[in-house]
N, C-alpha and C positions, 0 to 999 in steps of 0.2 A: 603422622604428618603426611598429608596428601596434597599434591599440587594439581591444579586444573590443567587441561591441555594448553590453554593460553599461557599460564604461568610457565609450563615446561618449555614452550616455544620462546618465551622471553629469556629464559636461562640460556637456551642454545644460541639465540641470537647474540646475547651479551658475550658468551664464551667465544663466539666466532670473531668478535671485535678485539679481543684481548691479545696483547703482546705476550711473549714468553715471560718477560719480567713481571708483568701485571698478574699473570696467572700464579707465579710463585709468590707474589705479594699476598694473595688471598690465603696462603697456607701459613702466614706468619702472624702469631699473636704476640703483641708487645705489651709490656707493662711500663708504667712511668718510672723512669730512673730517678732515684732520689740523689740529687747532686748537692755539692757544698760539703758540709762537715759530716754528712751521713751518706756516704756513697755506696749504697746497696740497691739491688733491684727491688721493685715493689713486692714481688712474690716472696723474696727473702725476708722483707720487713713483715709481711703477713705471717710467715713462719715464726719469726721472733716473738710476735705478740701471742701467737697460739701456743708456743711451747714455754712461755713464761720468762723469756730472756728480757723482755721489756713489758711494762704494764700497759693496760688499755689507755690509761691516762697519758703515758709517755708516747704511745703510738699516735694519739690524737694531737699532741703537741708537735710531733715531727711532721705529721701530715698538714698541720695548720701553718707551720713556719718554714718547712723545707722548700727549697726550690726544686721543681720537678721538670724533667724533660719528657714530654709526651711524644716525641719523635714526629712532630708536626710535618716536617719536610718529607719524611718517608710516607706519611699518610697522603700528603699532597701529591706525591709521585705514584700513588696507587700501590705501594709496597707493604701495606699493612691491612690484614683482613679482620683483625679483632684486637681489642684493647681491654685490659683489666681495669676496673675501677667502679666506684659507687658515688661519684659526685655528679649530680644531674646537670649542673651548670657547665662543668667541664665536658660532660658527655655531649651536650648540645654543641659546644664549641668544636669538639673534634669531629662530630658528625657533619657539621657545616663545612669543615675543611674537606672531608671525604666526599661529600655530596656536591658541593659547589665549586671546589677548586681542583679536584683530581680530574683526569681526562675523561673517565667513564662514569664518574659520579656514583661509585658503588659504596653504599653505607657500611658502617662498621658493626660487627657484633661486639656488644659490650658485656663482658663476662665477669661474674663474681661468685664467690662461695656463699650461697644462701642455703645453708644445710638444714636449719630448722627455724626459719624466719629471718627477716632482715632487722628492721627496728623492732617490730613486734616479734620478740623471741619466744618461741614455743618450746615445749620440752624437747630434750635431745631425743634422737630417733629411737634408741633402745627403750626409752621410757614411753614415748607416744605409741609405739607398736604394742606395748602392754595394755593399752586401752582396748585393744581388739575392736576398735570402732572405725570401720572403713570410711564412713561418712565424715567423721572428724578429721581423719588423715587427709582426705581430699579437700576439706574446707580450709585447713591450715595451709596447705600448699597453694590453694587459690589465693588466699590473702597474701602469702609470700610473693606470688607472681605480681599481684597488683601493686604492692609496695615496691617491688623491684623495678617495675616500669616507671614508677614515679621518681625513682632515684636514677633513671637513665640506664638501668640494667635490662637487657633483653635476653640474656642467656644465663641460666642458673647452673652452676656446677652441682647439681642435685637431681635426683635423690641418690644417696649412698646406699648401695644394695648388697654390700658384702655380708654373706652369711658367716657369722663369727662364732666359733665353738670354743675358743680359748680366751678366757677373761684376762690373761696376762697382756694380751694385745691392747694397746691404748685406744685404737680406733674402733673398738667394739661400741664405744659411746655413740658413734655417728650413724650406725646402721640399725636395722630392725631386729637384731638378735640372732638366735641360733637355728631357727627353723625355716626350711625352704618354702613351705606353704604360706606361713605368716609373712615372710619376706616378699613373696609374690603378690599377696593381697596388698601389702604396703606399697609395692612398686606400682601396681595398677592405680591405686588411689592417688599417689603422688603425681603420676604422669597426667591423670585426668585433671587434677587440681591445677597443675602448672600450665597445661597446654590446651585445655578444652574450651575455655571461655573466649572463643575467637570472634565474638560479635564486635569487640573493640580491641584495638592494639594496646590499649591501656591495661588490659586484663590478663594477658597471657605472655608467657616467655617460652623459649626453647629449653627443654630439660636436657641435662647431661648425666646419664647414668654412669655411676662409678662404684668401685674401681674394677675395671674389666681386665683380668678375671682371676679369681682365687687368691687375691691379695690377702684376705683374712686367714688363709690357711698357712701363713708364714711359719716356718719351723720354729718351735718353742715359743710362739707368740711374740717374737721379736720383729719389730717393724722393719720393713724392706727386705726381710730375709727370704731365702729360697723356698720354693714350693714344689712339692712332688706329689703326684696323685695319679690314680687310674682314670681311664676315660669314663667309667661308670660313676665314679665319685664326682668328677667334674660335672657330668650331665645331671646327676640326681640331686646334688647338694648345692653347687655353686652357680650353675647356669639358670635354674628356674626363675629367680626374680628378674634377671636380664631378659629372659624369654618373654616373661609377662609384660615387661616394660616395652619391648619391641612390638608386641601384639597390640599395645595401646598407642603405638605411634611415636615413641620417644624419638626426639630429633637428633640426638648425638650420644656418644659414649666417650669416656675417658679411659685410655689404656693405663693399666696399673704399673707400678714400679717393678714388681717382682718378676723373677723368671719362673716359668712353669715348665717343669720337666727339662730344665736346662736352656730354655729359650726365653729371653726377656719378652714380656707381653708387648712392649713397645715395638718389637721387630718380629712378632710372631704371626706369620701369615696364616697358620692353621686356625688360631683363635680369632684373628681379625677378619681375614677374607673368607675363609671357608665357613666358619661358624657364625660370626656376628653379622657380616654382610650377606653371606650366602644363605645359611640355614635359618638364622633368626630374622633376616630381612631388613636390617637397618637401612633406611633410605637416606638418612642424613650422613653425618661425618664422624670421624674419630679424632679426638685431640689427645696429645700426649699429656701426662702429668708434668708438673714443673721440673724442668731440666732433665727429663727422663731420656731424651734422645742422647744427650751427652753422656749420661750414666751408662749407656750401653758399652762405651769404651772401658769404663771401670768394671762392668760385668765381665768383660773379656770376650765379647762376641763381635766387637768391631775394633779395627786398628786405630781409627781416629774419627774426628767429627764428620768428615766427608763420608767415610764408610758407614757410619751410624745413620746419617741422614738418608743415604741411598737405600740402605736396608729397611729403614722405617717406612719410607714412602712406598717402596715396592711391596712391603708386607701389608699395606692397607691403612697406615696411619696418615691422616689427611692434614692435620694442623699441628704445628710445633708451638708449644707453650714456653716462650721465654728464652730459648737458647739462640735463636736466629740462625740455626744451622741450615734450615731450608732456605732462608733468605740469602745466606752467604754462598751456598753450594749447589742448589738443585738446578738452577738454570744451566750451569756448566755441565752438570751430570746429564741433563737432557741432550745438550749439544754433543756430548761424548757417547751417547747411546746407552748410558748406564741406567737411565730411567726413561721409559717410553713416553711419548706425548700422550698416548692413550691413558696411561696411568696418571699423569699429571692432570689431564682434563677430567678424569673421573673424580679426583679429589676436589678440584675447583667446582665442578658441577654440583657436588654434594653440599659444599659450603654455600654457594649461591642459592641453591634450592631452599636452604633453611632461611636465608635472608629474605627471599621472596615470600616464603610462608609466613614469616613474622610481619610482613607488611612494611618492611623498612624502606623500600623504595618509594612508597606513598607517604609514610609517616615516620621519618627518621628521628624526629625531635621529641623531647619531653615537653609536655604542656606546662606552662608556668603555674597554672592553677593546681596541677598535681604536686608540684614542688612545694607550693605554699601550704598545701593540706597537712604537710608534716613539719612545718616550721616550728610549731609549738607543741602542744600536748598531742598524744596519740588519740585518734578518734575512739569514742566509747565502744563501738562494736569491735574494734581491734583488741582493746583491753579485755573485753568480755570473752572473746574467743581464746585469748591467751589463758585466761583463768579457767575456762571450761576444759581446755586441753590439759592444763596442769592437774585439775581435780580428777579427771578420768585416768590419769597416768599414775596416780599414787597407788602403791601396793601395801596393804597391811600384812606383814609377815608373821607377827606374833601378837597375841592379846590375852595374856594370862589372867585368869579370873576376871575377864572383862574390865580391866582397868581403864580402858578407853571405851567410849569418849569421856573426856574430862568434864567436870562440872565447872562452868565459867565463874561461878561464885566462890570457888575454893582456890586459895592461893597455892602456887607451886613455885619451884625454883627452875630457872632456865640456865643451862651452862653450854659452853662451847663457843669458841671464837666464830665459827661459821654462822652462828645464829644472827650475827649482826654484820654480815658481809653482803650487801646488796649486789656487789660486783661479782660475787661467786654463784649467783643463782642461774646465770645464763648458760653455763656449760661450754664445752669446746666448740670451736669454729662458730663463734658469734662475734661478728666484726663491725656491726653498725648500731649496737644498742646505745641507749643514753641512760646514764646512771639514775636520773630522776624518774625514769620509767620502772626501775627495778625495786621490788618489794622484798626486803629481807624477812626471814622468819620472825625475828624480834618485832619488826615493824608490823607484820601481819597480825601478830598477837595483840599488839597495841591497838590496831585498827578495830578489833572486835571487843575491846575493853577487858582483856584478860588481866588477872591479878598475879603478878609474879615479880621475883627478884632475879636479876641477871648477873652472872659472873662468867666472863669469857673463859677463864681457867687455862685452856690451851686450844690449839688448832692442829691441823695436819702436819705442821712443822713448828719448830721452836720449842721452848721450854714449858714445863708445867708450872703454873703459878700456884705455889703451895698455899699462900695466904688466901687467894680466891677460892681454892678448893676447900680449905678449912671453913671459910664462910658459908659455902654451899652446904657442907655437911652439917654445920651448926645451925642452919636455918630451921625454922619451925615447920617447914613444909615437908610432908611425908613423901610427896612425889617430885621427882626431878625429871625434867625434859632435857635430854642431852642431844644437841645437834652436832653430829660427828660425820666424818667422811673424808673426802678428797677435795683439794683445790681443783679448779677447772683445768689448770695446767698439768695436773697429774693424769689426765686422760686425753684422748685425741692423738693427733699425729706425733710420732717420735716420743711417745709416752708409755712404752711397754714397761711392765714391772714384773720382777721375779717374785716379789712379795705383795700379795693382794689382800692382806689383812688391813684393818683400819690403821692408817699410818700415824707416825709420831707417838706422842704420849697419850693419845685419846683412849686407848684400851686401858692403860694404867689408870686414867681418870675414872673410867667406868668401873673398874675393879674396886677402887677405893670407895666409890659411892655405894656399890652393892655391899661391900664389907661393913659400911656404916649403917646398914639396914634401910637404906633408901629404896623406894620403888622407882625403878629407872625405866623411862620411856625413851628409846633412842629414835631420833629422826635422822635418817641417812641423807647426806648430800654427796653423790658420787657419780662417776661417769662409766663405771664398769661394775659387774657383779663382784662383790667382795666375799672373801672367805670368812664366814661368820659363825664358825663352830662354837666358839666361846660365847658370843653374844646371844646366839639362839638358845643356848642352855641356861644362861645366867640372868638375862634381862627380863623384865616384866612385859615389855611390849617393844616392837620394832616396826617402824614405818619406813618403807623404802620411798624416799623422796626424790632420788636422782638429782639431776639439775633440770628444774621444771620451767625455766624461763622467767620472764619479768614479773609474773604474778605468783611466783612460788610461795612467798610468805602468806598471801591471802588464802591460797589453796590449802596449804598445810594447816593453818589455823582453823579453817572450816572443818577439816577432817578431825583435828584433835578434839574439837568440841561437838562433833556429831552433827553439824549443820549439813555436812556432806557425808554420805555413807560410802566408804571406799569401794571401788569396783575393779581396780586395775589388777592385772595378772602379770606374772614374770614372763618376759619374752626370751629370757636366758636362764639357765640353771645356775644356782649358787652352790659353790662347794663349801666344805667345812674347813679345809686346810689347803694351803698353796699346792701341795704335791698332787692333789687330785686333778689338776688341770692338765690337758683339756677335759672338760666334763660336759656332756650334753645328753639329753634324754633319748634321742633317736639313733642310738648307736647300734651297730650290728651285733647280734648275739655271738658268743663264742661257744665252742664245744664244752667249755667248763665255766659257765656263768658264775659270778662271784657269790659265794655263800660262806657260812662259818667253817666249812670244811677246808682243810689246808690246801689241797691241790686244785684251787679254783682261782679265777681271775680277780685279784684284789690286791690291796696293799695290806701289809701286816699292821701298819700303824695309822690307818685312817679308816673312816667308815666306808662301807660299800655304797650306801645310798647318799644322794646329795643332801646338803643342808636344807635347801628349798628347791623343789623341782620346777622345771619349765611349766608354765601355765598356772602356777600357784598364786593364790591371793585370797586373804580372808575378808570378811565383811563384819559389820556390827550386828548382822543377823546370821542365821545358818540356813543352809540349803540341803535338801535331801533328794537324791535321785532314786527312782524306782521304776519297775515295770518296763524294762527294756524289751522292745519288740523289733525284729529285723524283717523287713518286707522287701522282696526282690521283684523288680519288674524288668522289662526288656533292657532299659538303659541305665538303671540306677538301683542302689540299695538305700532304703529309707530306714533310718534308725529313729524310732519314736519312743519316748519315755516320759514319765511324769516328773516334773520338777516342782518341789514344794518349798516355800519359805516357811521354815519351822520356827523362826524367831518372832520377836514382837515389834520389829520395825520393818519398814519397806526397804528393799535392797535390789541391786542389780547383780546378776550372776552371769559370767561368761561360760556358757555350756559348750563343751569341747568334744569333738568327734575324732577318734583315732582309729587307725587300721594297722593290722599286721598281716603280711603275706606269710603264711605259716611255713610253706615249703616252696622254694623257687629255684630257678637255675643259677641265681646269685644269692648269696646270703643277704637277707633284707633286714631293715631295722626292727627292733623289738616293738616299736610303735612309730607311727607317722601321723602327724596332725593332718586331717582332711576336711575339717569344717568347724565352724563355731558360730555362736549367736549370742548377743547380749539380750538377756531376758530380765525385765523388771517385774517384781512381784510385791504386792502388799503383804503385810504381816499375815501369816496363815494361809495365803493364797497358793493354790496349786494350778499347774498348767501343763497340758500336753505339749511337748516340744518335738518337732520333727527336724532332723538334720539329714541332708541328702548327700550321698556319695555317688558321684557319677562313675559308671563302670570304666569309662575311658580314662579316669584318673587313678585307677587301681593298678596300673602297670608301672614299669620302670625302664630305665635305659641300661642296656647291657654294655659289655666292654668294647663293643664295636660302635657305640653311640646310637644304637637303634632302639626305638621305643617298642617294648613288647608287653602284651597282656597275656598272662599265662593262667590257664584253668587251674583251679585248686581250692583249698580251704583258706578262708580269711577269718581272722578274729577282729571283731569290731568292739570298740570301747567308747563309752561316754562318761563324762565326769567333769568336775570343776578344776582338774589339773591333770598332768600326765601320769600321775601315780595312783590317785584315789579314783577308781573307775568301776563302772559296771561293764560286763563283757558278755558277748554272745558270738556265735559262729555261723558262717554261711558259706556254702560251697558254690562257687561261681564258675560257669562255663561261658567263655567270651565268644 
């Protein structure tokens, strides 16, 4: 986000005209209050639908019938800087009050959670990151921005950039996985997609990177829990995607709920002022997460709301989401000298700068033609991008005896309640989808003319239907496609789980099918990596389908029948059993790495290796890596190798480059992803691939937060995942 000198002068002139109360108003984000028989704040209503307390259908009915207070009088008085919502008609109405009826005519930021698409719902982030396709990630973000503006939303609470190493944490679904490098590439792509099409105000929004910082490192994977870590871990693992986003010009950031080393991020001046605004250079503003300022009292770092609000603003938090603590108390705090006018002005300046950059002063309203474009069916290009993203995010985990792809002419049996649940394809934090847009797996199979019998049998919750299971076993089909996994509500916020095996009676169903001699192909629908030790050993094939968005059914059916050759890779490690968590590939070595010997780092009752490693994913063809050569020049290391498609169909491989700093002043990871490239090869085709590692990227942050590059021996790996690799060594002097 860059302002011209003229725009900067406009901001300063406007700031000079504002009263103390109007300045405080800009720090206040309101949500419509649901009044009448359902008296809860809008953000709580959003939480209720995302955690499953009410259904999407119930949410729609409430929003359609409930009376809502949008705080119009406060907007008219200049006491609201931002509003939550996704109703374009209401957005225009509220903007008109702000622009035409308030004293200074300052437009509103209209914020909403558009995590992986708005009405065009794309795969959840952990899935889309597994495409390893930067261009795709940028294009889906660009479409989300365009749809957002059509709905009156000019500020997206996205991208979510939490590097997540513990699959028990529910919000692992919302982010790009466990690796800082991949997360940083994801961050850059998303910021470009959301913010870079500035030729028209209809095409871009302000991004809000979240959750800042280390939220995903919550102790035991339990949401909102405490976080403790060294400076080097903070800088090397959790900050990189936020650094990348700031380098791309991200407009804002959302402070996370958690405390970091005893200081809640909402009131943490070290992370907000020193690092985010100082070192990383955020030019925009920081917003709290919902109710987070008030929760500082519960944390025990503030005595009351007044204390919490003063601490937050002084620490560098610029906007209050939902509590009205700034609204109620900051003006008096300034008068009492507890918050300086300079601090207040800095926060207001940052918020106004984003509004100016968005072009809201010139174009505050939603064009009616943009609203009409989404009144009926989604545009074809939106549907096509949803399907492309879904196809590229699918990961083939197992394919014993090449049971896949299936022959469309042969009849099979389909089981699993999830197969016929179009409302479950969208995943966590999808708030504006329409059921008619969603394609279930059963519908996708019907769309391609597949021949099958369907028996729901069971889902993630509820009982096992013994009669339906018996019918599935008695069917004359040798192959059973079992759609199993999690409901959308089982991942996302407030959805941490101690048991990450396939829930309910679904594993029991699979066991009975295997015992009956059926060949079982599992299609997973899930928001987190599952512990799949039994499934990996016993099933014939496993497709990781995640929650792929509105075109999930069509994408899965094309993969099942080989119309699409899967190319996705895992952005997170899959464990075999619950107790292996947290499990991630880029761990530091110990003095006694896990082996079969007793006195080594391992569990007695679990495998040492993961069930499926980071970067893993099969294809309907096979790839061979050979002839690794490492070439050093002044600024980079070039790893060249031959990649050959050794199968009989065309396919796309994600070739991956890893590095190990063999001996350093801090213990370094056993491997670190440093590059990748999607390579498409015809059957039998070979190609020389070159992956480049910049020397400036071979360093690390020490425990003083200083980036250092140390001379020494480096091991370089290339391969199709983080385990199966070629390796070579190079000694580097920086």
